C-alpha positions in Angstrom: 96.2 65.8 132.7 95.6 68.2 129.9 92.7 70.3 128.9 91.7 69.5 125.4 89.6 72.0 123.6 87.1 70.8 120.9 87.6 72.3 117.4 86.1 71.7 114.0 88.5 71.2 111.0 87.9 73.9 108.5 90.7 73.1 106.0 93.7 71.0 105.7 96.8 72.6 104.2 99.0 69.6 104.1 99.4 66.3 105.9 100.5 68.1 109.1 98.6 71.4 109.3 94.9 72.1 109.5 92.9 75.3 110.2 90.3 74.8 112.9 87.4 76.7 114.4 87.3 76.6 118.2 84.5 78.8 119.8 84.8 81.2 116.8 88.6 81.4 117.0 90.4 80.2 113.9 93.9 78.9 114.2 96.3 76.5 112.6 97.2 73.3 114.4 99.5 70.3 113.9 97.6 67.2 112.9 100.5 64.8 112.6 99.3 62.7 115.6 95.9 62.1 114.0 96.5 61.2 110.4 92.9 60.3 109.4 91.4 63.8 109.8 89.1 65.3 107.2 87.5 68.6 106.7 84.3 68.8 108.9 85.8 66.4 111.6 86.0 67.5 115.2 89.3 67.1 117.1 90.5 67.7 120.7 93.3 70.3 120.6 96.0 70.9 123.2 99.0 73.1 122.9 98.5 73.5 119.1 98.2 69.8 118.4 95.2 67.6 117.6 95.2 64.8 120.1 92.3 62.7 118.9 89.3 62.8 116.6 85.9 63.0 118.3 82.4 62.7 117.1 80.0 65.7 116.9 78.0 64.6 120.0 81.2 64.5 122.1 82.3 67.8 120.7 79.0 69.4 121.6 79.1 68.0 125.1 82.7 69.3 125.6 81.7 72.7 124.3 78.8 72.8 126.7 81.2 72.0 129.6 83.6 74.7 128.5 80.8 77.2 128.3 79.7 76.2 131.9 83.2 76.5 133.2 83.7 80.0 131.6 80.4 81.2 132.9 81.4 80.2 136.5 84.7 82.0 136.1 82.8 85.2 135.1 80.8 84.9 138.3 83.9 85.2 140.4 
């Protein structure tokens, strides 16, 4: 099981590298596993790699879940 983090594709530098925004953090990821990505798409990222493309509704739901998880962690 992996924890995929949703991210929005900001730019694509070549066929294998994209810059993404995940919760306000910008980073470069490998997109070789998901070749049909375009700027503006949302992807699930794990260990610096895009695992799959997701739609905006799913990205929002996953972001909400991450926010809830982080809020509970802060309560501890």
